[in-house]
PDB file of N, CA, C and O in Angstrom:
ATOM      1  N   MET A   1      20.686  -2.758 -20.919  1.00  0.00           N
ATOM      2  CA  MET A   1      20.158  -2.838 -19.583  1.00  0.00           C
ATOM      3  C   MET A   1      18.820  -3.575 -19.619  1.00  0.00           C
ATOM      4  O   MET A   1      17.959  -3.267 -20.444  1.00  0.00           O
ATOM      5  N   THR A   2      18.653  -4.529 -18.740  1.00  0.00           N
ATOM      6  CA  THR A   2      17.428  -5.305 -18.661  1.00  0.00           C
ATOM      7  C   THR A   2      16.435  -4.613 -17.750  1.00  0.00           C
ATOM      8  O   THR A   2      16.762  -4.230 -16.627  1.00  0.00           O
ATOM      9  N   GLN A   3      15.232  -4.458 -18.240  1.00  0.00           N
ATOM     10  CA  GLN A   3      14.194  -3.835 -17.427  1.00  0.00           C
ATOM     11  C   GLN A   3      13.382  -4.928 -16.753  1.00  0.00           C
ATOM     12  O   GLN A   3      12.931  -5.871 -17.404  1.00  0.00           O
ATOM     13  N   ARG A   4      13.201  -4.795 -15.445  1.00  0.00           N
ATOM     14  CA  ARG A   4      12.426  -5.771 -14.689  1.00  0.00           C
ATOM     15  C   ARG A   4      10.944  -5.536 -14.903  1.00  0.00           C
ATOM     16  O   ARG A   4      10.494  -4.397 -15.024  1.00  0.00           O
ATOM     17  N   LYS A   5      10.192  -6.624 -14.949  1.00  0.00           N
ATOM     18  CA  LYS A   5       8.739  -6.518 -15.012  1.00  0.00           C
ATOM     19  C   LYS A   5       8.223  -6.058 -13.659  1.00  0.00           C
ATOM     20  O   LYS A   5       8.845  -6.343 -12.635  1.00  0.00           O
ATOM     21  N   PRO A   6       7.099  -5.351 -13.635  1.00  0.00           N
ATOM     22  CA  PRO A   6       6.510  -4.985 -12.341  1.00  0.00           C
ATOM     23  C   PRO A   6       6.173  -6.242 -11.552  1.00  0.00           C
ATOM     24  O   PRO A   6       5.773  -7.259 -12.118  1.00  0.00           O
ATOM     25  N   CYS A   7       6.334  -6.159 -10.281  1.00  0.00           N
ATOM     26  CA  CYS A   7       6.031  -7.282  -9.398  1.00  0.00           C
ATOM     27  C   CYS A   7       4.547  -7.243  -9.059  1.00  0.00           C
ATOM     28  O   CYS A   7       4.125  -6.469  -8.200  1.00  0.00           O
ATOM     29  N   ARG A   8       3.766  -8.061  -9.719  1.00  0.00           N
ATOM     30  CA  ARG A   8       2.332  -8.106  -9.445  1.00  0.00           C
ATOM     31  C   ARG A   8       2.104  -8.672  -8.060  1.00  0.00           C
ATOM     32  O   ARG A   8       2.774  -9.615  -7.639  1.00  0.00           O
ATOM     33  N   ARG A   9       1.157  -8.089  -7.362  1.00  0.00           N
ATOM     34  CA  ARG A   9       0.790  -8.507  -6.013  1.00  0.00           C
ATOM     35  C   ARG A   9       1.937  -8.368  -5.016  1.00  0.00           C
ATOM     36  O   ARG A   9       2.004  -9.109  -4.036  1.00  0.00           O
ATOM     37  N   CYS A  10       2.827  -7.430  -5.262  1.00  0.00           N
ATOM     38  CA  CYS A  10       3.896  -7.138  -4.301  1.00  0.00           C
ATOM     39  C   CYS A  10       3.610  -5.803  -3.633  1.00  0.00           C
ATOM     40  O   CYS A  10       3.098  -4.876  -4.259  1.00  0.00           O
ATOM     41  N   LEU A  11       3.945  -5.721  -2.364  1.00  0.00           N
ATOM     42  CA  LEU A  11       3.936  -4.453  -1.661  1.00  0.00           C
ATOM     43  C   LEU A  11       5.294  -3.820  -1.885  1.00  0.00           C
ATOM     44  O   LEU A  11       6.240  -4.510  -2.266  1.00  0.00           O
ATOM     45  N   LEU A  12       5.412  -2.516  -1.655  1.00  0.00           N
ATOM     46  CA  LEU A  12       6.697  -1.852  -1.841  1.00  0.00           C
ATOM     47  C   LEU A  12       7.781  -2.479  -0.987  1.00  0.00           C
ATOM     48  O   LEU A  12       8.925  -2.601  -1.424  1.00  0.00           O
ATOM     49  N   GLN A  13       7.429  -2.880   0.237  1.00  0.00           N
ATOM     50  CA  GLN A  13       8.433  -3.453   1.124  1.00  0.00           C
ATOM     51  C   GLN A  13       8.967  -4.778   0.588  1.00  0.00           C
ATOM     52  O   GLN A  13      10.041  -5.216   1.000  1.00  0.00           O
ATOM     53  N   GLU A  14       8.238  -5.426  -0.327  1.00  0.00           N
ATOM     54  CA  GLU A  14       8.673  -6.693  -0.905  1.00  0.00           C
ATOM     55  C   GLU A  14       9.380  -6.495  -2.235  1.00  0.00           C
ATOM     56  O   GLU A  14      10.150  -7.361  -2.652  1.00  0.00           O
ATOM     57  N   ALA A  15       9.145  -5.401  -2.900  1.00  0.00           N
ATOM     58  CA  ALA A  15       9.768  -5.113  -4.184  1.00  0.00           C
ATOM     59  C   ALA A  15      11.127  -4.455  -3.951  1.00  0.00           C
ATOM     60  O   ALA A  15      11.463  -4.087  -2.826  1.00  0.00           O
ATOM     61  N   ASP A  16      11.896  -4.314  -5.016  1.00  0.00           N
ATOM     62  CA  ASP A  16      13.216  -3.698  -4.892  1.00  0.00           C
ATOM     63  C   ASP A  16      13.098  -2.189  -5.097  1.00  0.00           C
ATOM     64  O   ASP A  16      13.698  -1.626  -6.013  1.00  0.00           O
ATOM     65  N   GLU A  17      12.341  -1.567  -4.261  1.00  0.00           N
ATOM     66  CA  GLU A  17      12.086  -0.131  -4.333  1.00  0.00           C
ATOM     67  C   GLU A  17      12.403   0.488  -2.978  1.00  0.00           C
ATOM     68  O   GLU A  17      11.614   1.270  -2.447  1.00  0.00           O
ATOM     69  N   SER A  18      13.552   0.140  -2.423  1.00  0.00           N
ATOM     70  CA  SER A  18      13.856   0.496  -1.032  1.00  0.00           C
ATOM     71  C   SER A  18      13.820   1.997  -0.766  1.00  0.00           C
ATOM     72  O   SER A  18      13.308   2.419   0.271  1.00  0.00           O
ATOM     73  N   GLN A  19      14.344   2.805  -1.665  1.00  0.00           N
ATOM     74  CA  GLN A  19      14.351   4.246  -1.418  1.00  0.00           C
ATOM     75  C   GLN A  19      12.923   4.793  -1.402  1.00  0.00           C
ATOM     76  O   GLN A  19      12.571   5.583  -0.526  1.00  0.00           O
ATOM     77  N   LEU A  20      12.121   4.387  -2.343  1.00  0.00           N
ATOM     78  CA  LEU A  20      10.727   4.830  -2.386  1.00  0.00           C
ATOM     79  C   LEU A  20       9.975   4.325  -1.165  1.00  0.00           C
ATOM     80  O   LEU A  20       9.180   5.059  -0.578  1.00  0.00           O
ATOM     81  N   TYR A  21      10.218   3.085  -0.781  1.00  0.00           N
ATOM     82  CA  TYR A  21       9.555   2.528   0.396  1.00  0.00           C
ATOM     83  C   TYR A  21       9.910   3.335   1.637  1.00  0.00           C
ATOM     84  O   TYR A  21       9.043   3.573   2.478  1.00  0.00           O
ATOM     85  N   GLU A  22      11.145   3.757   1.771  1.00  0.00           N
ATOM     86  CA  GLU A  22      11.550   4.552   2.935  1.00  0.00           C
ATOM     87  C   GLU A  22      10.830   5.897   2.964  1.00  0.00           C
ATOM     88  O   GLU A  22      10.469   6.384   4.035  1.00  0.00           O
ATOM     89  N   ILE A  23      10.622   6.493   1.809  1.00  0.00           N
ATOM     90  CA  ILE A  23       9.884   7.758   1.735  1.00  0.00           C
ATOM     91  C   ILE A  23       8.438   7.539   2.188  1.00  0.00           C
ATOM     92  O   ILE A  23       7.894   8.339   2.948  1.00  0.00           O
ATOM     93  N   ILE A  24       7.827   6.462   1.723  1.00  0.00           N
ATOM     94  CA  ILE A  24       6.456   6.140   2.122  1.00  0.00           C
ATOM     95  C   ILE A  24       6.396   5.878   3.622  1.00  0.00           C
ATOM     96  O   ILE A  24       5.483   6.360   4.293  1.00  0.00           O
ATOM     97  N   ARG A  25       7.358   5.118   4.163  1.00  0.00           N
ATOM     98  CA  ARG A  25       7.398   4.838   5.606  1.00  0.00           C
ATOM     99  C   ARG A  25       7.512   6.135   6.406  1.00  0.00           C
ATOM    100  O   ARG A  25       6.870   6.283   7.446  1.00  0.00           O
ATOM    101  N   GLN A  26       8.326   7.072   5.924  1.00  0.00           N
ATOM    102  CA  GLN A  26       8.458   8.364   6.607  1.00  0.00           C
ATOM    103  C   GLN A  26       7.132   9.108   6.611  1.00  0.00           C
ATOM    104  O   GLN A  26       6.749   9.692   7.624  1.00  0.00           O
ATOM    105  N   ARG A  27       6.436   9.089   5.491  1.00  0.00           N
ATOM    106  CA  ARG A  27       5.129   9.762   5.406  1.00  0.00           C
ATOM    107  C   ARG A  27       4.144   9.145   6.393  1.00  0.00           C
ATOM    108  O   ARG A  27       3.385   9.860   7.047  1.00  0.00           O
ATOM    109  N   ILE A  28       4.156   7.825   6.500  1.00  0.00           N
ATOM    110  CA  ILE A  28       3.271   7.143   7.448  1.00  0.00           C
ATOM    111  C   ILE A  28       3.629   7.538   8.873  1.00  0.00           C
ATOM    112  O   ILE A  28       2.747   7.811   9.686  1.00  0.00           O
ATOM    113  N   THR A  29       4.911   7.567   9.171  1.00  0.00           N
ATOM    114  CA  THR A  29       5.384   7.934  10.509  1.00  0.00           C
ATOM    115  C   THR A  29       4.972   9.354  10.869  1.00  0.00           C
ATOM    116  O   THR A  29       4.695   9.638  12.034  1.00  0.00           O
ATOM    117  N   GLN A  30       4.927  10.248   9.889  1.00  0.00           N
ATOM    118  CA  GLN A  30       4.592  11.647  10.129  1.00  0.00           C
ATOM    119  C   GLN A  30       3.091  11.882  10.312  1.00  0.00           C
ATOM    120  O   GLN A  30       2.683  12.953  10.761  1.00  0.00           O
ATOM    121  N   LEU A  31       2.274  10.895   9.969  1.00  0.00           N
ATOM    122  CA  LEU A  31       0.833  11.054  10.173  1.00  0.00           C
ATOM    123  C   LEU A  31       0.535  11.121  11.667  1.00  0.00           C
ATOM    124  O   LEU A  31       1.091  10.337  12.436  1.00  0.00           O
ATOM    125  N   PRO A  32      -0.321  12.032  12.088  1.00  0.00           N
ATOM    126  CA  PRO A  32      -0.723  12.053  13.500  1.00  0.00           C
ATOM    127  C   PRO A  32      -1.422  10.733  13.858  1.00  0.00           C
ATOM    128  O   PRO A  32      -2.129  10.160  13.029  1.00  0.00           O
ATOM    129  N   ASP A  33      -1.226  10.265  15.070  1.00  0.00           N
ATOM    130  CA  ASP A  33      -1.844   9.009  15.506  1.00  0.00           C
ATOM    131  C   ASP A  33      -3.356   9.021  15.325  1.00  0.00           C
ATOM    132  O   ASP A  33      -3.959   7.982  15.056  1.00  0.00           O
ATOM    133  N   SER A  34      -3.961  10.171  15.470  1.00  0.00           N
ATOM    134  CA  SER A  34      -5.417  10.273  15.322  1.00  0.00           C
ATOM    135  C   SER A  34      -5.874   9.998  13.887  1.00  0.00           C
ATOM    136  O   SER A  34      -7.055   9.739  13.655  1.00  0.00           O
ATOM    137  N   GLN A  35      -4.950  10.053  12.925  1.00  0.00           N
ATOM    138  CA  GLN A  35      -5.287   9.821  11.526  1.00  0.00           C
ATOM    139  C   GLN A  35      -4.872   8.437  11.037  1.00  0.00           C
ATOM    140  O   GLN A  35      -5.108   8.091   9.880  1.00  0.00           O
ATOM    141  N   LYS A  36      -4.251   7.639  11.920  1.00  0.00           N
ATOM    142  CA  LYS A  36      -3.758   6.318  11.531  1.00  0.00           C
ATOM    143  C   LYS A  36      -4.608   5.205  12.138  1.00  0.00           C
ATOM    144  O   LYS A  36      -5.172   5.348  13.223  1.00  0.00           O
ATOM    145  N   VAL A  37      -4.684   4.096  11.408  1.00  0.00           N
ATOM    146  CA  VAL A  37      -5.309   2.897  11.958  1.00  0.00           C
ATOM    147  C   VAL A  37      -4.304   2.198  12.867  1.00  0.00           C
ATOM    148  O   VAL A  37      -3.105   2.467  12.793  1.00  0.00           O
ATOM    149  N   ASP A  38      -4.787   1.303  13.722  1.00  0.00           N
ATOM    150  CA  ASP A  38      -3.859   0.566  14.580  1.00  0.00           C
ATOM    151  C   ASP A  38      -3.123  -0.504  13.756  1.00  0.00           C
ATOM    152  O   ASP A  38      -3.488  -0.774  12.612  1.00  0.00           O
ATOM    153  N   ASP A  39      -2.101  -1.098  14.343  1.00  0.00           N
ATOM    154  CA  ASP A  39      -1.253  -2.057  13.628  1.00  0.00           C
ATOM    155  C   ASP A  39      -2.031  -3.266  13.113  1.00  0.00           C
ATOM    156  O   ASP A  39      -1.764  -3.761  12.018  1.00  0.00           O
ATOM    157  N   GLU A  40      -2.982  -3.734  13.896  1.00  0.00           N
ATOM    158  CA  GLU A  40      -3.779  -4.898  13.488  1.00  0.00           C
ATOM    159  C   GLU A  40      -4.613  -4.580  12.247  1.00  0.00           C
ATOM    160  O   GLU A  40      -4.660  -5.376  11.309  1.00  0.00           O
ATOM    161  N   GLU A  41      -5.265  -3.426  12.243  1.00  0.00           N
ATOM    162  CA  GLU A  41      -6.073  -3.008  11.085  1.00  0.00           C
ATOM    163  C   GLU A  41      -5.178  -2.770   9.870  1.00  0.00           C
ATOM    164  O   GLU A  41      -5.536  -3.138   8.751  1.00  0.00           O
ATOM    165  N   TYR A  42      -4.026  -2.160  10.088  1.00  0.00           N
ATOM    166  CA  TYR A  42      -3.080  -1.898   9.000  1.00  0.00           C
ATOM    167  C   TYR A  42      -2.659  -3.215   8.345  1.00  0.00           C
ATOM    168  O   TYR A  42      -2.659  -3.326   7.119  1.00  0.00           O
ATOM    169  N   SER A  43      -2.305  -4.199   9.148  1.00  0.00           N
ATOM    170  CA  SER A  43      -1.897  -5.506   8.621  1.00  0.00           C
ATOM    171  C   SER A  43      -3.033  -6.172   7.855  1.00  0.00           C
ATOM    172  O   SER A  43      -2.806  -6.770   6.804  1.00  0.00           O
ATOM    173  N   ALA A  44      -4.248  -6.073   8.372  1.00  0.00           N
ATOM    174  CA  ALA A  44      -5.406  -6.663   7.693  1.00  0.00           C
ATOM    175  C   ALA A  44      -5.644  -5.993   6.341  1.00  0.00           C
ATOM    176  O   ALA A  44      -5.943  -6.665   5.354  1.00  0.00           O
ATOM    177  N   ARG A  45      -5.513  -4.688   6.302  1.00  0.00           N
ATOM    178  CA  ARG A  45      -5.699  -3.962   5.040  1.00  0.00           C
ATOM    179  C   ARG A  45      -4.631  -4.357   4.024  1.00  0.00           C
ATOM    180  O   ARG A  45      -4.939  -4.599   2.857  1.00  0.00           O
ATOM    181  N   LEU A  46      -3.377  -4.422   4.467  1.00  0.00           N
ATOM    182  CA  LEU A  46      -2.299  -4.807   3.549  1.00  0.00           C
ATOM    183  C   LEU A  46      -2.470  -6.243   3.068  1.00  0.00           C
ATOM    184  O   LEU A  46      -2.165  -6.550   1.916  1.00  0.00           O
ATOM    185  N   SER A  47      -2.946  -7.106   3.922  1.00  0.00           N
ATOM    186  CA  SER A  47      -3.201  -8.491   3.533  1.00  0.00           C
ATOM    187  C   SER A  47      -4.261  -8.548   2.433  1.00  0.00           C
ATOM    188  O   SER A  47      -4.121  -9.299   1.468  1.00  0.00           O
ATOM    189  N   ALA A  48      -5.308  -7.761   2.581  1.00  0.00           N
ATOM    190  CA  ALA A  48      -6.353  -7.701   1.555  1.00  0.00           C
ATOM    191  C   ALA A  48      -5.792  -7.164   0.245  1.00  0.00           C
ATOM    192  O   ALA A  48      -6.108  -7.685  -0.824  1.00  0.00           O
ATOM    193  N   CYS A  49      -4.970  -6.139   0.320  1.00  0.00           N
ATOM    194  CA  CYS A  49      -4.369  -5.564  -0.885  1.00  0.00           C
ATOM    195  C   CYS A  49      -3.436  -6.566  -1.566  1.00  0.00           C
ATOM    196  O   CYS A  49      -3.380  -6.634  -2.794  1.00  0.00           O
ATOM    197  N   SER A  50      -2.710  -7.336  -0.770  1.00  0.00           N
ATOM    198  CA  SER A  50      -1.766  -8.309  -1.325  1.00  0.00           C
ATOM    199  C   SER A  50      -2.460  -9.376  -2.162  1.00  0.00           C
ATOM    200  O   SER A  50      -1.853  -9.936  -3.074  1.00  0.00           O
ATOM    201  N   GLY A  51      -3.710  -9.660  -1.865  1.00  0.00           N
ATOM    202  CA  GLY A  51      -4.461 -10.652  -2.619  1.00  0.00           C
ATOM    203  C   GLY A  51      -5.254 -10.084  -3.780  1.00  0.00           C
ATOM    204  O   GLY A  51      -5.990 -10.814  -4.443  1.00  0.00           O
ATOM    205  N   CYS A  52      -5.114  -8.806  -4.032  1.00  0.00           N
ATOM    206  CA  CYS A  52      -5.905  -8.133  -5.067  1.00  0.00           C
ATOM    207  C   CYS A  52      -5.170  -8.104  -6.407  1.00  0.00           C
ATOM    208  O   CYS A  52      -3.968  -7.841  -6.460  1.00  0.00           O
ATOM    209  N   ASP A  53      -5.899  -8.376  -7.484  1.00  0.00           N
ATOM    210  CA  ASP A  53      -5.321  -8.333  -8.830  1.00  0.00           C
ATOM    211  C   ASP A  53      -4.938  -6.923  -9.265  1.00  0.00           C
ATOM    212  O   ASP A  53      -4.195  -6.758 -10.232  1.00  0.00           O
ATOM    213  N   SER A  54      -5.431  -5.914  -8.570  1.00  0.00           N
ATOM    214  CA  SER A  54      -5.143  -4.525  -8.942  1.00  0.00           C
ATOM    215  C   SER A  54      -3.857  -3.995  -8.315  1.00  0.00           C
ATOM    216  O   SER A  54      -3.486  -2.846  -8.556  1.00  0.00           O
ATOM    217  N   LEU A  55      -3.175  -4.808  -7.518  1.00  0.00           N
ATOM    218  CA  LEU A  55      -1.915  -4.394  -6.899  1.00  0.00           C
ATOM    219  C   LEU A  55      -0.759  -4.699  -7.841  1.00  0.00           C
ATOM    220  O   LEU A  55      -0.560  -5.849  -8.234  1.00  0.00           O
ATOM    221  N   VAL A  56       0.004  -3.671  -8.203  1.00  0.00           N
ATOM    222  CA  VAL A  56       1.187  -3.829  -9.045  1.00  0.00           C
ATOM    223  C   VAL A  56       2.304  -2.980  -8.466  1.00  0.00           C
ATOM    224  O   VAL A  56       2.197  -1.755  -8.413  1.00  0.00           O
ATOM    225  N   SER A  57       3.364  -3.621  -8.037  1.00  0.00           N
ATOM    226  CA  SER A  57       4.550  -2.940  -7.495  1.00  0.00           C
ATOM    227  C   SER A  57       4.199  -1.943  -6.397  1.00  0.00           C
ATOM    228  O   SER A  57       4.729  -0.833  -6.370  1.00  0.00           O
ATOM    229  N   GLY A  58       3.316  -2.335  -5.500  1.00  0.00           N
ATOM    230  CA  GLY A  58       2.964  -1.488  -4.368  1.00  0.00           C
ATOM    231  C   GLY A  58       1.956  -0.406  -4.678  1.00  0.00           C
ATOM    232  O   GLY A  58       1.609   0.394  -3.809  1.00  0.00           O
ATOM    233  N   THR A  59       1.482  -0.377  -5.920  1.00  0.00           N
ATOM    234  CA  THR A  59       0.549   0.656  -6.360  1.00  0.00           C
ATOM    235  C   THR A  59      -0.805   0.039  -6.689  1.00  0.00           C
ATOM    236  O   THR A  59      -0.882  -1.004  -7.338  1.00  0.00           O
ATOM    237  N   CYS A  60      -1.857   0.685  -6.241  1.00  0.00           N
ATOM    238  CA  CYS A  60      -3.213   0.256  -6.573  1.00  0.00           C
ATOM    239  C   CYS A  60      -3.557   0.778  -7.967  1.00  0.00           C
ATOM    240  O   CYS A  60      -3.524   1.984  -8.209  1.00  0.00           O
ATOM    241  N   GLN A  61      -3.881  -0.120  -8.864  1.00  0.00           N
ATOM    242  CA  GLN A  61      -4.217   0.280 -10.228  1.00  0.00           C
ATOM    243  C   GLN A  61      -5.612   0.886 -10.340  1.00  0.00           C
ATOM    244  O   GLN A  61      -5.957   1.445 -11.381  1.00  0.00           O
ATOM    245  N   LYS A  62      -6.418   0.786  -9.287  1.00  0.00           N
ATOM    246  CA  LYS A  62      -7.752   1.394  -9.296  1.00  0.00           C
ATOM    247  C   LYS A  62      -7.680   2.902  -9.072  1.00  0.00           C
ATOM    248  O   LYS A  62      -8.486   3.654  -9.621  1.00  0.00           O
ATOM    249  N   CYS A  63      -6.706   3.347  -8.260  1.00  0.00           N
ATOM    250  CA  CYS A  63      -6.650   4.781  -7.945  1.00  0.00           C
ATOM    251  C   CYS A  63      -5.252   5.384  -8.097  1.00  0.00           C
ATOM    252  O   CYS A  63      -5.106   6.606  -8.099  1.00  0.00           O
ATOM    253  N   GLY A  64      -4.229   4.544  -8.224  1.00  0.00           N
ATOM    254  CA  GLY A  64      -2.869   5.050  -8.393  1.00  0.00           C
ATOM    255  C   GLY A  64      -2.120   5.314  -7.099  1.00  0.00           C
ATOM    256  O   GLY A  64      -0.996   5.814  -7.130  1.00  0.00           O
ATOM    257  N   CYS A  65      -2.720   4.989  -5.964  1.00  0.00           N
ATOM    258  CA  CYS A  65      -2.073   5.265  -4.681  1.00  0.00           C
ATOM    259  C   CYS A  65      -1.041   4.197  -4.340  1.00  0.00           C
ATOM    260  O   CYS A  65      -1.040   3.104  -4.906  1.00  0.00           O
ATOM    261  N   TYR A  66      -0.167   4.539  -3.405  1.00  0.00           N
ATOM    262  CA  TYR A  66       0.711   3.549  -2.793  1.00  0.00           C
ATOM    263  C   TYR A  66      -0.095   2.920  -1.669  1.00  0.00           C
ATOM    264  O   TYR A  66      -0.511   3.609  -0.737  1.00  0.00           O
ATOM    265  N   VAL A  67      -0.317   1.615  -1.753  1.00  0.00           N
ATOM    266  CA  VAL A  67      -1.241   0.983  -0.815  1.00  0.00           C
ATOM    267  C   VAL A  67      -0.769   1.054   0.631  1.00  0.00           C
ATOM    268  O   VAL A  67      -1.599   1.147   1.535  1.00  0.00           O
ATOM    269  N   GLU A  68       0.540   1.013   0.877  1.00  0.00           N
ATOM    270  CA  GLU A  68       1.014   1.101   2.258  1.00  0.00           C
ATOM    271  C   GLU A  68       0.588   2.412   2.910  1.00  0.00           C
ATOM    272  O   GLU A  68       0.240   2.437   4.091  1.00  0.00           O
ATOM    273  N   LEU A  69       0.615   3.491   2.149  1.00  0.00           N
ATOM    274  CA  LEU A  69       0.213   4.793   2.686  1.00  0.00           C
ATOM    275  C   LEU A  69      -1.308   4.886   2.823  1.00  0.00           C
ATOM    276  O   LEU A  69      -1.813   5.334   3.852  1.00  0.00           O
ATOM    277  N   ARG A  70      -2.024   4.471   1.807  1.00  0.00           N
ATOM    278  CA  ARG A  70      -3.492   4.541   1.861  1.00  0.00           C
ATOM    279  C   ARG A  70      -4.037   3.681   2.996  1.00  0.00           C
ATOM    280  O   ARG A  70      -4.951   4.096   3.708  1.00  0.00           O
ATOM    281  N   ALA A  71      -3.481   2.490   3.166  1.00  0.00           N
ATOM    282  CA  ALA A  71      -3.961   1.570   4.204  1.00  0.00           C
ATOM    283  C   ALA A  71      -3.714   2.103   5.606  1.00  0.00           C
ATOM    284  O   ALA A  71      -4.418   1.720   6.540  1.00  0.00           O
ATOM    285  N   ALA A  72      -2.739   2.969   5.773  1.00  0.00           N
ATOM    286  CA  ALA A  72      -2.406   3.510   7.094  1.00  0.00           C
ATOM    287  C   ALA A  72      -3.387   4.588   7.546  1.00  0.00           C
ATOM    288  O   ALA A  72      -3.533   4.830   8.744  1.00  0.00           O
ATOM    289  N   ARG A  73      -4.047   5.224   6.610  1.00  0.00           N
ATOM    290  CA  ARG A  73      -4.925   6.348   6.946  1.00  0.00           C
ATOM    291  C   ARG A  73      -6.312   5.878   7.379  1.00  0.00           C
ATOM    292  O   ARG A  73      -6.984   5.132   6.667  1.00  0.00           O
ATOM    293  N   ARG A  74      -6.711   6.323   8.532  1.00  0.00           N
ATOM    294  CA  ARG A  74      -7.999   5.931   9.126  1.00  0.00           C
ATOM    295  C   ARG A  74      -9.180   6.225   8.191  1.00  0.00           C
ATOM    296  O   ARG A  74     -10.075   5.390   8.064  1.00  0.00           O
ATOM    297  N   ASN A  75      -9.201   7.367   7.550  1.00  0.00           N
ATOM    298  CA  ASN A  75     -10.348   7.772   6.732  1.00  0.00           C
ATOM    299  C   ASN A  75     -10.280   7.283   5.293  1.00  0.00           C
ATOM    300  O   ASN A  75     -11.128   7.648   4.478  1.00  0.00           O
ATOM    301  N   SER A  76      -9.289   6.466   4.968  1.00  0.00           N
ATOM    302  CA  SER A  76      -9.177   5.930   3.612  1.00  0.00           C
ATOM    303  C   SER A  76     -10.017   4.671   3.472  1.00  0.00           C
ATOM    304  O   SER A  76     -10.421   4.058   4.460  1.00  0.00           O
ATOM    305  N   HIS A  77     -10.266   4.302   2.234  1.00  0.00           N
ATOM    306  CA  HIS A  77     -11.021   3.092   1.945  1.00  0.00           C
ATOM    307  C   HIS A  77     -10.420   2.409   0.724  1.00  0.00           C
ATOM    308  O   HIS A  77      -9.636   3.012  -0.009  1.00  0.00           O
ATOM    309  N   CYS A  78     -10.782   1.178   0.512  1.00  0.00           N
ATOM    310  CA  CYS A  78     -10.359   0.449  -0.680  1.00  0.00           C
ATOM    311  C   CYS A  78     -11.143   1.005  -1.873  1.00  0.00           C
ATOM    312  O   CYS A  78     -12.373   1.048  -1.829  1.00  0.00           O
ATOM    313  N   PRO A  79     -10.450   1.433  -2.945  1.00  0.00           N
ATOM    314  CA  PRO A  79     -11.145   2.050  -4.076  1.00  0.00           C
ATOM    315  C   PRO A  79     -11.740   1.052  -5.076  1.00  0.00           C
ATOM    316  O   PRO A  79     -12.363   1.458  -6.057  1.00  0.00           O
ATOM    317  N   HIS A  80     -11.557  -0.220  -4.840  1.00  0.00           N
ATOM    318  CA  HIS A  80     -12.068  -1.252  -5.750  1.00  0.00           C
ATOM    319  C   HIS A  80     -13.594  -1.198  -5.797  1.00  0.00           C
ATOM    320  O   HIS A  80     -14.240  -0.795  -4.829  1.00  0.00           O
ATOM    321  N   GLU A  81     -14.157  -1.606  -6.925  1.00  0.00           N
ATOM    322  CA  GLU A  81     -15.630  -1.605  -7.030  1.00  0.00           C
ATOM    323  C   GLU A  81     -16.265  -2.585  -6.037  1.00  0.00           C
ATOM    324  O   GLU A  81     -17.429  -2.428  -5.667  1.00  0.00           O
ATOM    325  N   ARG A  82     -15.500  -3.593  -5.609  1.00  0.00           N
ATOM    326  CA  ARG A  82     -15.908  -4.481  -4.508  1.00  0.00           C
ATOM    327  C   ARG A  82     -14.855  -4.330  -3.408  1.00  0.00           C
ATOM    328  O   ARG A  82     -13.945  -5.152  -3.309  1.00  0.00           O
ATOM    329  N   PRO A  83     -14.970  -3.293  -2.584  1.00  0.00           N
ATOM    330  CA  PRO A  83     -13.932  -2.978  -1.595  1.00  0.00           C
ATOM    331  C   PRO A  83     -13.594  -4.153  -0.676  1.00  0.00           C
ATOM    332  O   PRO A  83     -14.468  -4.893  -0.225  1.00  0.00           O
ATOM    333  N   SER A  84     -12.293  -4.295  -0.417  1.00  0.00           N
ATOM    334  CA  SER A  84     -11.804  -5.355   0.472  1.00  0.00           C
ATOM    335  C   SER A  84     -11.707  -4.893   1.913  1.00  0.00           C
ATOM    336  O   SER A  84     -11.632  -5.713   2.828  1.00  0.00           O
ATOM    337  N   TRP A  85     -11.707  -3.570   2.121  1.00  0.00           N
ATOM    338  CA  TRP A  85     -11.640  -3.021   3.482  1.00  0.00           C
ATOM    339  C   TRP A  85     -12.236  -1.631   3.499  1.00  0.00           C
ATOM    340  O   TRP A  85     -12.279  -0.990   4.549  1.00  0.00           O
TER     341      TRP A  85
END
């Protein structure tokens, strides 16, 4: 069996991790609106994460989080030493 290399600079929605991505999407959907950023801010955060060298297969290597979930939360921040958002 051939093991695929991690997709550097990929979000979960772009990688072949559909089941995991659906679980993350459900978690985001379950967040109360008061705890979520708006769609424009969410897209901007994901765009910043997509350009970061610390993104590997949808996971931030600085903190271990799934970036799609972290970016959705209003009170979250970029954990990089030079934060992007």
